[in-house]
NUFIKE-363848 format. One line per 5 residues: number of its first residue (from 1); their letters; for each residue x, y, z of N, C-alpha, C. Coordinates in steps of 0.02 Angstrom, whole numbers, plus 32768, in hexadecimal, padded with zeros to 4 digits. Layout:
% NUFIKE-363848
NUM> a> X/Y/Z/X/Y/Z/X/Y/Z | ... .
This chain:
% NUFIKE-363848
1> mnlgr> D086/7780/87D3/D06D/77C2/87BD/D064/77ED/87FB | D07C/782C/87F7/D076/785A/882F/D02E/786F/8839 | D015/7867/8876/CFCE/7876/8884/CFC0/78C0/8879 | CFEE/78EC/8890/CFE3/7933/8887/CFDF/7946/883E | D00B/7926/8815/D00A/7935/87CE/CFC9/791D/87AF .
6> flgal> CFB3/78E2/87C6/CF74/78C7/87AB/CF3A/78F6/87B9 | CF34/790C/87F7/CEFE/7939/8809/CF06/797D/87E8 | CF46/7994/87E3/CF52/79D4/87C2/CF40/79D2/8779 | CF4E/799A/8759/CF3D/7993/8712/CEF2/7995/8709 | CECE/7973/8735/CE85/7974/8731/CE6B/79BB/873A .
11> fllss> CE88/79E0/8769/CE71/7A24/8775/CE7F/7A50/8739 | CEBA/7A48/871C/CECE/7A72/86E4/CEA5/7A64/86A6 | CE94/7A24/869C/CE74/7A11/865D/CE28/7A0B/8660 | CE0D/7A0E/869C/CDC6/79FC/86A4/CD97/7A2B/867F | CDAA/7A6A/8676/CD7A/7A99/865A/CD80/7AA2/860F .
16> tlaad> CDB7/7A89/85F1/CDC1/7A96/85AB/CD99/7A67/857F | CD86/7A80/8544/CD62/7A57/8514/CD8E/7A41/84DB | CDCC/7A59/84D9/CDF7/7A48/84A1/CE13/7A02/84A9 | CE26/79E3/8471/CE3D/799E/8473/CE89/7999/846F | CEAB/79CF/845A/CEF4/79CC/8453/CF15/79DB/8496 .
21> vavlk> CF4C/79B7/84A3/CF6F/79C0/84E2/CFBA/79C4/84D5 | CFD8/79F7/84F1/D021/79FE/84EE/D03E/79E5/8530 | D06B/79B6/852B/D08D/799C/8566/D0D1/79BE/856A | D0DB/79E6/859E/D11A/7A0B/85A5/D150/79DF/85C3 | D18E/79F2/85BA/D1C5/79C9/85D2/D1CA/79C8/861F .
26> dgarv> D1AB/79FA/863F/D1AB/79F9/8689/D172/79CF/86A5 | D14C/79AE/8679/D116/7982/868E/D0D1/79A1/868C | D0CD/79E3/8686/D08C/7A05/8683/D069/79F5/8641 | D027/79F8/8643/CFFF/79ED/8607/CFD1/7A28/85FD | CFCD/7A40/85BF/CFA3/7A79/85B0/CF76/7A67/8575 .
31> agkiv> CF34/7A6D/8580/CF04/7A5A/854C/CEE5/7A97/852D | CED7/7A93/84ED/CEB7/7ACA/84C9/CEC2/7AC3/847E | CEB2/7AF7/845B/CEBD/7AF8/8413/CF06/7B0A/8406 | CF2B/7ADD/83E7/CF73/7AE5/83E0/CF85/7AF9/8398 | CFAD/7B2D/8394/CFC5/7B46/8353/D011/7B4E/8357 .
36> ekgsv> D035/7B31/8327/D07D/7B38/8325/D090/7B73/82F9 | D0B8/7BA1/8314/D0CF/7BDB/82EF/D11A/7BE0/82F5 | D13C/7BC3/82C3/D185/7BC3/82C4/D1A0/7B9D/8300 | D1C7/7BC0/8329/D1E4/7BA0/8365/D1B8/7BA5/83A2 | D17B/7BBF/8398/D14D/7BCA/83D0/D10D/7BA1/83C7 .
41> ieitt> D0F3/7B87/83FD/D0B3/7B64/83FC/D081/7B8D/8425 | D04B/7BA2/8405/D016/7BC8/8427/CFDC/7B9A/8438 | CFC4/7BA0/8476/CF8D/7B75/848E/CF56/7BA3/84A8 | CF1C/7B9F/8488/CEE2/7BC6/84A0/CEBB/7B9B/84D1 | CEBD/7BAD/8511/CE9B/7B88/8546/CE5E/7BB0/855E .
46> daglr> CE38/7B93/858B/CDFF/7BB7/85A9/CE17/7BF4/85CF | CE55/7BF2/85E7/CE70/7C2A/860E/CE90/7C5F/85E2 | CE97/7C51/85A1/CEB5/7C82/8575/CEED/7C63/854B | CF13/7C8D/852A/CF48/7C77/84FD/CF89/7C6C/8523 | CFA8/7C32/8516/CFEA/7C24/8533/D01A/7C14/84FA .
51> ayskd> D059/7C28/8503/D08B/7C1B/84D0/D0C8/7BF9/84EF | D0E2/7BC7/84CC/D11C/7BA1/84E4/D14C/7B98/84A9 | D18D/7B97/84B9/D1BD/7B87/8484/D1B9/7B3C/8478 | D1C9/7B27/843C/D1C6/7AE0/842C/D1F5/7AB7/8458 | D22B/7AD7/8470/D25A/7AB4/849C/D23B/7AA1/84DE .
56> eveki> D205/7AC5/84F2/D1E4/7AB6/8531/D1B1/7A7E/852C | D1A0/7A6B/84EF/D16A/7A3A/84E4/D187/79F5/84D5 | D171/79C4/84FD/D187/797F/84F2/D163/7961/84B6 | D120/7969/84B5/D0F9/794D/847D/D0B4/796D/847D | D093/7966/8444/D04E/797D/843D/D023/7940/842D .
61> vknpl> CFEE/7936/8454/CFC2/78FD/844C/CF7F/7915/8432 | CF6B/78FB/83F9/CF2C/7910/83DB/CEF6/78DB/83DD | CF09/789D/83EB/CED9/7866/83E9/CEE7/7835/8422 | CEB5/7820/8448/CEC0/77F1/847E/CEE2/77B1/8468 | CED6/779C/842B/CEF4/775D/8413/CF40/7761/840E .
66> dilgd> CF5A/779F/840B/CFA3/77A7/8409/CFC3/778D/8449 | CF9D/778E/8480/CFB8/7777/84C0/CF9D/7731/84D1 | CF5E/7725/84C2/CF3F/76E5/84D5/CF5F/76AA/84B3 | CF6E/76B1/8472/CF89/7678/844D/CF58/763E/844D | CF72/7601/8453/CF48/75C6/8450/CF36/75AE/8496 .
71> vesvi> CF1B/75DC/84BE/CF0F/75CC/8504/CED8/7597/850D | CEA9/7594/84DE/CE73/7563/84E3/CE8E/751C/84E3 | CEBE/750F/84B6/CEDA/74CA/84B2/CF03/74BA/84EF | CF23/74ED/850D/CF4A/74E2/854A/CF1C/74CD/8583 | CEE3/74EE/8589/CEB2/74DC/85BD/CE96/7496/85B1 .
76> aqaki> CE85/7487/8573/CE69/7446/8562/CE9B/740E/8572 | CEDA/7419/8562/CF0D/73E7/8570/CF18/73DE/85BB | CF14/7416/85E0/CF1D/7413/8629/CEE5/73E9/8648 | CEA8/73F0/862F/CE70/73C8/8649/CE7B/737E/863D | CE94/736D/8602/CEA3/7326/85F2/CED8/730B/8621 .
81> eyqka> CF0C/7333/862C/CF43/731C/8656/CF2D/7316/86A0 | CEFF/7342/86B4/CEE5/733D/86F8/CEC0/72FB/8702 | CE96/72E8/86D2/CE72/72A8/86D7/CEA2/726D/86D8 | CED7/7270/86B1/CF09/723B/86B0/CF2C/7236/86F4 | CF3A/7271/8711/CF5D/7271/8752/CF32/7251/8789 .
86> ldlpd> CEF0/725B/8784/CEC4/723D/87B7/CEC7/71F1/87B7 | CED6/71D4/877D/CED9/718B/8778/CF1A/716E/8793 | CF4C/7199/879F/CF8C/7181/87B8/CF88/7173/8803 | CFAD/7142/881B/CFAE/7137/8864/CFD0/7170/8887 | CFBC/717C/88C6/CFDB/71B2/88ED/D026/71A6/88F2 .
91> gpdkn> D04B/71DC/88EB/D094/71D6/88F0/D0B7/720C/88C8 | D0F9/7208/88C3/D121/723B/88A0/D10C/7245/8858 | D0FD/720F/8834/D0EB/7215/87ED/D0AB/723E/87E5 | D07B/7230/8810/D03B/7255/880C/D046/729F/881C | D06D/72AC/8850/D07A/72F2/8862/D09E/7316/882A .
96> aslre> D0CF/72F4/880B/D0F5/7313/87D4/D0C7/7323/879A | D099/72F5/878A/D06A/7300/8753/D03C/733B/8762 | D025/7340/87A0/CFF9/7377/87B3/D01E/73BA/87AF | D05D/73BB/87C4/D083/73F9/87C2/D08F/7410/877A | D09D/73E0/874E/D0A7/73F1/8707/D067/740F/86EA .
101> tiakv> D02E/73F2/86FD/CFEF/740B/86E4/CFE0/7451/8700 | CFF0/745C/873F/CFE8/749E/875D/D012/74D1/8738 | D04F/74BE/8725/D07B/74EC/8700/D05B/7501/86BE | D03B/74D1/869C/D019/74E1/865D/CFDD/750F/8668 | CFB8/7501/869E/CF7F/752B/86AE/CF96/7572/86BE .
106> dvara> CFD0/7578/86E0/CFEA/75BA/86F0/CFFC/75E2/86B2 | D014/75BF/867E/D024/75E1/863F/CFE4/75FF/8621 | CFAE/75D6/8621/CF6E/75EE/8607/CF52/7626/8632 | CF58/761F/8674/CF40/7652/86A2/CF62/7695/8696 | CFA5/7693/868F/CFCB/76D1/8685/CFB6/76F3/8644 .
111> aistt> CFAC/76CC/8610/CF98/76E9/85CF/CF54/770A/85D3 | CF24/76E6/85F3/CEE0/7701/85F7/CEDE/773E/8625 | CEFF/7739/865E/CEFE/776F/868F/CF1E/77AF/8672 | CF57/77A7/8651/CF78/77E0/8633/CF4D/77FF/85FD | CF2D/77D4/85D5/CF02/77EE/85A0/CEC7/7814/85BC .
116> relfp> CEAA/77FA/85F2/CE71/781C/8610/CE85/785F/862F | CEC1/7862/864B/CEDA/78A2/8665/CEDE/78D5/862D | CEF7/78BF/85F4/CF00/78EE/85BD/CEBF/78FF/8599 | CE8F/78D1/859C/CE4F/78DB/8579/CE15/78D2/85A9 | CE09/7903/85D5/CDD5/78FC/8608/CD8E/790C/85F1 .
121> edkya> CD86/791E/85B0/CD44/7932/8598/CD13/78F9/859B | CCD3/790A/85A0/CC9E/78D8/85A5/CC9D/78A8/856B | CCB1/78BE/8530/CCAF/7892/84F6/CCE0/7859/84FB | CD0E/785C/852B/CD3D/7826/8535/CD2C/77FF/8575 | CCEE/7802/858B/CCD9/77E0/85C9/CCE0/7794/85C5 .
126> dldqk> CCE4/7779/8588/CCED/7730/8582/CD30/771A/85A0 | CD5F/7749/85A6/CD9E/7738/85C7/CD94/7727/8610 | CD62/7746/862F/CD52/7735/8675/CD3D/76ED/867B | CD16/76D5/864B/CD01/768F/864C/CD3C/7660/8644 | CD6A/7673/8618/CDA7/764A/860F/CDD0/7649/864F .
131> lmqvm> CDD5/7683/866F/CDFB/7686/86AE/CDD9/765D/86E4 | CD96/765C/86E4/CD71/7634/8713/CD80/75E9/8709 | CD82/75D4/86CA/CD92/758E/86BB/CDD7/757C/86D4 | CE06/75A8/86C8/CE4B/759C/86DF/CE4E/7598/872B | CE2A/75C6/874C/CE2A/75C7/8795/CE0C/7587/87B1 .
136> qlkrl> CDD5/756F/8794/CDB6/7532/87AC/CDE4/74F6/87A1 | CE06/74F4/8767/CE33/74BC/8759/CE6E/74BD/8789 | CE8B/74F8/8794/CEC4/74FB/87C1/CEAF/74EB/8808 | CE72/74FF/881B/CE59/74EF/885E/CE56/74A3/8868 | CE3E/747F/8835/CE3B/7436/8839/CE81/7419/8841 .
141> lrdrl> CEB0/7431/8819/CEF5/7418/881C/CF14/7429/885F | CF0A/7466/8875/CF27/747C/88B5/CF0C/7454/88EF | CECA/744A/88F0/CEAC/7425/8927/CEC2/73DC/8927 | CECC/73C0/88EC/CEE3/737A/88E8/CF29/7375/8906 | CF55/73A3/88F4/CF98/73A3/8911/CF94/73AE/895D .
146> hsefa> CF69/73DC/8971/CF62/73EB/89B9/CF4C/73AD/89E0 | CF1C/7388/89C4/CF02/734E/89E8/CF37/7319/89EE | CF62/7313/89BB/CF97/72E1/89BF/CFCC/72F5/89F2 | CFDC/7337/89F4/D00B/734E/8A26/CFEF/7343/8A6C | CFAE/7350/8A73/CF8F/7348/8AB5/CF92/72FF/8ACB .
151> trssl> CF86/72D1/8A9A/CF8A/7289/8AAB/CFD0/7276/8AC0 | D001/7291/8A9C/D046/7281/8AAC/D058/729B/8AF2 | D042/72D9/8B01/D053/72F6/8B42/D032/72CF/8B7B | CFF7/72B1/8B6E/CFD5/728C/8BA3/CFFB/724D/8BB4 | D027/7236/8B87/D04D/71FA/8B93/D091/720A/8BB3 .
156> sptfs> D0A2/724A/8BB8/D0E2/725E/8BD3/D0E3/7255/8C1E | D11E/724C/8C3B/D122/7246/8C84/D107/7284/8CA6 | D0E5/727B/8CDD/D0CA/72B4/8D03/D0F2/72BD/8D42 | D0F2/72F9/8D5C/D118/7309/8D98/D0E8/731D/8DCF | D0F6/7306/8E0B/D0C9/7314/8E43/D0CF/735E/8E55 .
161> psaps> D097/7381/8E5B/D099/73C7/8E6F/D0A8/73CE/8EB9 | D0B8/740A/8ECD/D0C5/7415/8F14/D085/740B/8F3C | D08E/73FE/8F7C/D055/73EF/8FA7/D02B/742E/8FB1 | CFE8/7427/8FAF/CFBC/7461/8FBA/CFBC/7475/9002 | CFAA/74B5/900E/CFA8/74CD/9053/CF69/74B7/9077 .
166> atlee> CF36/749F/9052/CEF9/7485/906F/CEEB/7441/904F | CED0/7413/9078/CEC0/73D1/905C/CE83/73D7/902E | CE78/73A2/9006/CE3F/73A2/8FD9/CDFE/73A5/9001 | CDFC/7382/9039/CDC0/7383/9064/CDB2/73CA/907D | CDE8/73ED/9092/CDDF/7432/90AA/CDC9/7460/9071 .
171> afttl> CDE3/7452/9035/CDD0/747B/8FFB/CD85/7474/8FED | CD6C/7437/8FF0/CD24/742D/8FE5/CCFB/744D/901D | CD14/744A/905A/CCF1/7469/9092/CCE9/74B5/9086 | CD1E/74D4/906E/CD1B/751B/905E/CCEC/7528/9024 | CCEE/74FD/8FF2/CCC2/7504/8FB7/CC79/7503/8FCC .
176> fdpar> CC67/74D7/8FFA/CC21/74CD/900D/CC06/7503/903D | CC32/7524/9062/CC1E/7550/9099/CC22/759A/9085 | CBEA/75BE/907F/CBEC/7604/906C/CC17/762F/909B | CC16/761E/90DC/CC3D/7645/910C/CC88/763D/90FE | CC9E/7600/90F2/CCE5/75F4/90E3/CCF7/7613/909F .
181> rsdvg> CCC8/7610/906F/CCD6/762D/902D/CCDF/7679/9030 | CCC2/7698/9063/CCC7/76E1/9069/CD0D/76F6/9081 | CD34/76C6/909B/CD77/76D4/90B2/CDA7/76CE/9077 | CDC5/7705/9062/CDF1/7705/9027/CE2A/76D4/902E | CE48/76D0/9069/CE80/76A2/9074/CE6B/7659/906D .
186> krama> CE34/7646/908D/CE1C/7601/9088/CE0A/75F0/903F | CDEC/7621/901D/CDD8/7615/8FD7/CE16/7609/8FAC | CE4A/7630/8FB7/CE87/7628/8F90/CEA9/75E5/8F9E | CEAA/75CF/8FDE/CEC9/758F/8FEE/CEA1/7555/8FD0 | CE5F/755A/8FD2/CE36/7526/8FB5/CE40/7522/8F69 .
191> resfr> CE43/755C/8F49/CE4D/755E/8F01/CE90/753E/8EED | CEC4/754C/8F13/CF05/752F/8F05/CF04/74E3/8F11 | CEE0/74CD/8F45/CEDA/7486/8F52/CEB8/7462/8F18 | CE83/747F/8EFE/CE60/7460/8EC5/CE8F/745E/8E88 | CEB6/7493/8E7F/CEE3/7495/8E45/CF17/745D/8E48 .
196> ieran> CF32/7451/8E84/CF66/741F/8E8A/CF49/73D8/8E8D | CF13/73CF/8EB4/CEF9/738C/8EC0/CED3/736F/8E84 | CEBC/7399/8E57/CE95/737D/8E1E/CEBF/734E/8DF3 | CF02/7359/8DF3/CF2D/732C/8DCC/CF30/72E6/8DEC | CF26/72E4/8E2E/CF28/72A4/8E52/CEE4/7281/8E54 .
201> hpeiy> CEB0/72A4/8E3F/CE6C/7288/8E41/CE48/7295/8DFE | CE5B/726F/8DCB/CE3D/727B/8D88/CDF1/7272/8D87 | CDD6/724E/8DB9/CD8E/7243/8DBB/CD67/7283/8DCC | CD8A/72B6/8DE5/CD68/72F6/8DF4/CD8F/7331/8DD5 | CDB9/7322/8DA3/CDE3/7357/8D86/CDB9/7393/8D70 .
206> eiata> CD83/7386/8D4A/CD5A/73BC/8D30/CD34/73E1/8D67 | CD1D/73BB/8D9A/CCFB/73DB/8DD2/CD2B/7407/8DFA | CD69/73EF/8E03/CD9B/7417/8E25/CDAA/7457/8DFE | CDAB/7451/8DBC/CDB6/748C/8D92/CD7C/74BE/8D9A | CD3F/74A3/8D9A/CD04/74CE/8DA5/CD09/74F0/8DE9 .
211> amlfl> CD1F/74CB/8E1C/CD25/74E8/8E5F/CD5A/751F/8E60 | CD91/7515/8E3C/CDC4/7549/8E37/CDA7/758A/8E1A | CD82/7582/8DE4/CD65/75BD/8DC3/CD32/75DF/8DF1 | CD0A/75B5/8E12/CCD7/75D1/8E3F/CCF7/75F7/8E79 | CD2C/75DB/8E96/CD4C/75FB/8ECF/CD78/7636/8EBC .
216> srsda> CD81/7642/8E7B/CDA8/767C/8E66/CD81/76BC/8E71 | CD40/76B6/8E7F/CD16/76F0/8E8E/CCF1/76E5/8ED0 | CCDE/771B/8EEF/CCB4/7716/8F2B/CC6C/770B/8F17 | CC42/76F7/8F48/CBFB/76EE/8F3A/CBDC/772F/8F20 | CBF3/7768/8F3C/CBD8/77A9/8F27/CBEA/77B6/8EDE .
221> ewnlq> CC27/77A4/8ECB/CC3C/77AE/8E85/CC14/7782/8E56 | CC01/7747/8E6D/CBD5/771B/8E44/CB8D/7732/8E47 | CB7F/7763/8E72/CB3B/777B/8E7C/CB0E/7743/8E95 | CB29/771A/8EC2/CB03/76E3/8EDF/CAD9/76FD/8F19 | CA98/76FD/8F10/CA6A/7713/8F44/CA25/76F6/8F35 .
226> gpslv> C9FC/76F3/8F68/C9B8/76D9/8F5F/C9B8/7693/8F42 | C98C/7686/8F11/C985/7643/8EF4/C9C6/7628/8ED5 | C9F1/7653/8EBA/CA2F/763C/8E9C/CA5E/761F/8ED0 | CA61/7640/8F0A/CA8B/7627/8F41/CA6D/75E7/8F5D | CA2C/75E4/8F64/CA0B/75A7/8F7D/CA18/756D/8F4E .
231> aiqdy> CA15/7579/8F0D/CA1F/7544/8EDC/CA65/7526/8EE0 | CA97/7551/8EE4/CADB/7536/8EE5/CAEA/7514/8F28 | CACD/752D/8F5E/CAD7/750B/8F9E/CAB2/74C8/8F9F | CA79/74C5/8F7F/CA56/7484/8F79/CA80/7453/8F52 | CAA2/746C/8F1D/CACE/7440/8EF6/CB07/7426/8F21 .
236> faqsw> CB26/7453/8F47/CB5E/743E/8F72/CB48/740B/8FA6 | CB08/740A/8FB7/CAEF/73DD/8FEB/CADA/7399/8FCF | CADD/7390/8F8D/CAC8/7351/8F6F/CAF6/7317/8F81 | CADB/72DC/8F7D/CB00/72A0/8F92/CB3F/7293/8F6A | CB40/72AA/8F28/CB7B/729C/8F00/CBBA/72B9/8F1D .
241> lkqpt> CBB3/72F2/8F40/CBEE/7316/8F58/CC01/7303/8F9F | CBDE/72D3/8FBC/CBF1/72BC/8FFF/CC35/7299/8FFB | CC3F/7272/8FC6/CC7F/7252/8FB9/CC92/725F/8F70 | CCA9/729A/8F60/CCB4/72AE/8F1B/CCE4/7282/8EF5 | CD17/7267/8F17/CD48/723D/8EF4/CD2B/71F9/8EE1 .
246> sltpv> CCEE/71EA/8EF7/CCCD/71AB/8EE5/CC9C/71B4/8EAB | CC9A/71F0/8E8E/CC6C/71FC/8E57/CC7E/71D2/8E1A | CC4B/71B5/8DFC/CC53/718D/8DBF/CC37/71B6/8D84 | CC47/71A3/8D46/CC2C/71C7/8D0C/CBDF/71CA/8D0E | CBBF/7195/8D24/CB75/7195/8D27/CB5C/71C8/8D5A .
251> lhqaa> CB7E/71CB/8D93/CB6B/71FC/8DC6/CB78/7244/8DAE | CBAE/724D/8D89/CBBC/728F/8D6C/CB83/72A3/8D3E | CB6B/7274/8D17/CB34/7283/8CE8/CAF4/7295/8D0F | CAE7/7270/8D44/CAAB/727E/8D6D/CAB1/72C3/8D8E | CAED/72D5/8DA5/CAF7/7316/8DC3/CAED/734E/8D90 .
256> aqwii> CB06/7344/8D54/CAFC/7375/8D1F/CAB3/737F/8D10 | CA8D/7348/8D0D/CA45/734D/8CFF/CA21/7372/8D37 | CA35/7366/8D75/CA16/7389/8DAE/CA21/73D4/8DA7 | CA5E/73E8/8D95/CA6E/742F/8D8E/CA47/744E/8D55 | CA41/742A/8D1D/CA1A/7443/8CE3/C9D2/7450/8CF7 .
261> eriaa> C9B4/7420/8D1C/C96E/7429/8D31/C967/7462/8D62 | C999/746B/8D8F/C995/74A1/8DBF/C99C/74E5/8D9C | C9C8/74E9/8D6B/C9CF/7527/8D45/C98E/7538/8D20 | C96F/7505/8D03/C92F/7510/8CDF/C8FA/752B/8D0F | C8F8/750F/8D4C/C8C8/7526/8D7D/C8D5/756E/8D92 .
266> lkksd> C916/757F/8D9A/C929/75C3/8DAD/C914/75F5/8D77 | C923/75E3/8D39/C913/7610/8D01/C8C8/7618/8CF7 | C8A3/75E3/8D07/C85A/75E7/8D00/C83C/7618/8D32 | C858/7619/8D6E/C83E/7646/8DA1/C859/768D/8D9A | C897/7691/8D7E/C8B5/76D3/8D75/C8E6/76CF/8D3A .
271> akaqt> C8D3/76EC/8D02/C8FC/76E7/8CC5/C941/7706/8CCF | C948/7733/8D00/C989/7754/8D0C/C9B0/7734/8D44 | C99B/76FA/8D5C/C9BE/76D8/8D93/CA06/76C9/8D7F | CA35/76D1/8DAF/CA7C/76C5/8DA4/CA89/7679/8DA5 | CA9E/765E/8D6D/CAAA/7615/8D68/CAF0/7605/8D51 .
276> daisl> CB1B/7638/8D46/CB5E/762B/8D2C/CB87/75FF/8D5B | CB80/760B/8D9D/CBA9/75E7/8DCD/CB96/759D/8DCF | CB56/758E/8DD4/CB42/7548/8DD7/CB4D/7525/8D94 | CB49/754B/8D5D/CB56/752E/8D1B/CB9E/7514/8D16 | CBCD/7536/8D38/CC12/751E/8D38/CC17/74D5/8D4D .
281> fgigh> CBF2/74C5/8D82/CBF5/7480/8D9C/CBD0/7450/8D6F | CB9B/7468/8D4E/CB79/743D/8D1D/CBA7/742B/8CE5 | CBCD/745C/8CCD/CBFE/7450/8C98/CC35/7421/8CB1 | CC4B/742A/8CEF/CC7D/73FE/8D0B/CC66/73B6/8D0D | CC28/73AB/8D23/CC0D/7366/8D25/CC08/7349/8CDF .
286> lgqap> CBF2/7371/8CAF/CBEC/7358/8C6B/CC2F/7344/8C4E | CC63/7368/8C63/CCA7/7358/8C4B/CCBE/7314/8C61 | CC9D/72F7/8C94/CCB1/72B5/8CAC/CC7A/7281/8CA3 | CC44/7295/8C81/CC0D/7267/8C73/CC1D/723D/8C35 | CBF9/7206/8C2B/CC04/71DD/8BEF/CBF8/7205/8BAF .
291> vgaet> CC21/71F9/8B7E/CC1A/721C/8B3E/CBE0/71FC/8B17 | CBB6/7226/8AFA/CB7E/720C/8AD3/CB4B/7242/8AC5 | CB14/722D/8AA5/CAE1/725D/8A91/CAC2/7280/8ACD | CAB7/725C/8B04/CA99/727B/8B3F/CAC6/72B2/8B5C | CB08/72A5/8B5D/CB36/72D6/8B76/CB35/7315/8B4B .
296> dkrar> CB34/730B/8B09/CB32/7343/8ADB/CAF2/736C/8AE5 | CABA/7348/8AF0/CA7A/736A/8AFB/CA7D/7395/8B3A | CA99/7378/8B70/CA9D/739D/8BAF/CACD/73D8/8BA8 | CB02/73CF/8B80/CB31/7406/8B75/CB0F/7442/8B55 | CAE4/7434/8B24/CAC1/746A/8B03/CA91/748E/8B33 .
301> llgle> CA73/7467/8B61/CA47/7486/8B93/CA6D/74B4/8BC2 | CAAE/74A8/8BCA/CAD8/74D3/8BF4/CAF9/750A/8BCB | CAE4/7510/8B8C/CB00/7546/8B62/CB41/7535/8B41 | CB54/74F4/8B40/CB92/74E0/8B20/CB86/74CB/8AD7 | CBBB/74CC/8AB0/CBB8/74B6/8A6B/CBF0/7483/8A5F .
306> lrngi> CBE2/7453/8A33/CC14/7421/8A22/CC33/7435/89DF | CC74/7445/89DF/CC97/7456/89A2/CCD7/742E/899D | CCDE/740A/8966/CD19/73E0/895C/CD26/73B2/8997 | CCEF/7397/89B3/CCF6/7368/89EA/CD04/7387/8A2E | CD01/73C9/8A33/CD11/73EC/8A71/CCD3/7412/8A89 .
311> lgtpe> CCC0/7407/8AC8/CC88/742B/8AE5/CCA1/746D/8B02 | CC7A/74A2/8AF9/CC8D/74E1/8B16/CC57/7516/8B0B | CC5E/754D/8B2D/CC30/7585/8B22/CC43/75A7/8AE1 | CC14/75CD/8AC3/CC27/75F3/8A87/CC63/7620/8A93 | CC65/763F/8ACE/CC9E/766A/8ADF/CCDE/7641/8AE2 .
316> ghavr> CCDB/7606/8B02/CD16/75DC/8B09/CD31/75C5/8AC5 | CD04/75B1/8A99/CD19/759C/8A56/CD3A/75D7/8A31 | CD1D/7612/8A38/CD38/764C/8A16/CD7F/765C/8A2F | CD87/765C/8A70/CDC8/766C/8A8D/CDFC/7637/8A7A | CDE8/75F8/8A7C/CE16/75C2/8A69/CE2E/75CA/8A21 .
321> dlnaw> CDFE/75D9/89F5/CE0F/75DF/89AF/CE3B/761C/89A2 | CE27/7656/89BE/CE4E/7693/89B3/CE94/768D/89D1 | CE99/7670/8A0D/CEDB/7666/8A2B/CF08/763A/8A00 | CEE9/7607/89E1/CF11/75DA/89B7/CF2C/75FE/897A | CF01/7628/895A/CF19/764E/8920/CF52/767D/8934 .
326> iaggd> CF48/76A0/896C/CF7A/76D1/8982/CFBB/76AE/8995 | CFB6/7677/89BB/CFF1/7652/89D0/D019/7638/8994 | CFF5/7627/895E/D016/760E/8922/D02E/7645/88F4 | D024/7684/8907/D03A/76BC/88DE/D00B/76CB/88A3 | CFD1/76AB/88A3/CFA1/76B7/886C/CF74/76F1/887E .
331> ydlav> CF91/772D/8881/CF6C/7767/8898/CF34/777A/8868 | CF40/7771/8828/CF0B/7782/87F8/CECF/7755/8801 | CEDB/7715/880F/CEA3/76E7/881A/CE82/76F5/885D | CEA8/770C/888E/CE89/771E/88CE/CE59/7758/88C4 | CE6F/778B/889F/CE44/77C5/8891/CE07/77AF/8869 .
336> fsfvk> CE13/7787/8835/CDDD/7771/8809/CDAB/7746/8830 | CDC6/7719/885B/CD9B/76ED/8882/CD6F/7715/88B2 | CD8C/7749/88D1/CD64/7773/88FE/CD2D/7796/88D8 | CD3F/77B5/889F/CD0F/77DD/8879/CCD6/77B2/885E | CCE8/7777/8843/CCB7/774E/8820/CC91/771D/884E .
341> eyrtt> CCB0/7709/8886/CC92/76D5/88AF/CC81/76E8/88F7 | CCAA/7713/8915/CCA4/771B/895D/CC93/7762/8974 | CC88/7790/8947/CC78/77D4/895B/CC38/77D6/8985 | CC09/77A9/8977/CBC9/77A8/899B/CBD0/778A/89E1 | CC08/7768/89EF/CC14/774F/8A33/CC31/7789/8A5B .
346> dtpiv> CC04/77B4/8A71/CC17/77F5/8A8C/CC28/77F1/8AD6 | CC62/77D5/8AE6/CC79/77D2/8B2B/CCBE/77F2/8B2F | CCD2/780A/8B69/CD12/782D/8B6F/CD4E/7803/8B58 | CD50/77C3/8B6A/CD8A/779A/8B59/CD91/778F/8B0E | CD58/7789/8AEB/CD5A/7781/8AA2/CD6E/77C3/8A81 .
351> r> CD52/77FA/8A99/CD65/783B/8A7D/CDAE/7849/8A88 .
């Protein structure tokens, strides 16, 4: 479905109270009180009277059921097939079953979405709930396929990246030293080293990723000053980072707890204290800590949420979900998902 047409249809139909819709052969939809007069169709809209020849009109829709059909049974059957697919062993048969179910869900989605475009009045708000059900079901199916593809890709042969311009030791030295971090060139070389070397050191992959993100900005851009700067420098001076490649999951968990307590102390003394930078490393340590209730608890203390087995910030979950809808061509679900779920996540990247 064309995104511009979807938004245009919503704009065109949003103000009308009439239930009849004329679908023109050029794809446009006009809602209002429809009267047929010989070879002409007159439509009284909020903007005034419009007239079209019958040759210009593809069809006239007077009832949502004319488009919806038996969509309820399609959704119910898709749910049953999804549960059956979960019981299958991973492999081609399971993927094929999931794809077939996604195809059925798409049929239901198209029917509901088209109907809602044509009938945007409040009295048809139950269609939003149906679309929400479809979106949630497709999200489950999509994520299941995604996780299987991810597993398969992790078993694929890997290729050695090109050598970094700075060693991992030099990269950590730059990370720890404010003076070296202030040098744009040194910061760029360290960031590239972390990007390349993290593949060779899975025990610090998430910490290296946090370091990359941290070094993508200067201390001034992070607004690191006063207690915030002291806190992150204290973290860099901790014993865990003396030999970072020797970090164990237990040590990662201890480091995350230290950061959580330091953030709490900062916020207690100054509610506006800058903690985004040090939180990056807390999240990195949690990503390599043992999975369990304690890790989930610490994640929430760092502002993370667990959704479908994935830890992330509200912003990160929103972007991941919206990107997936857009990448799959599900523009109507991307719009619907933003309006119904993510509009309150008011950050530039989500907007």
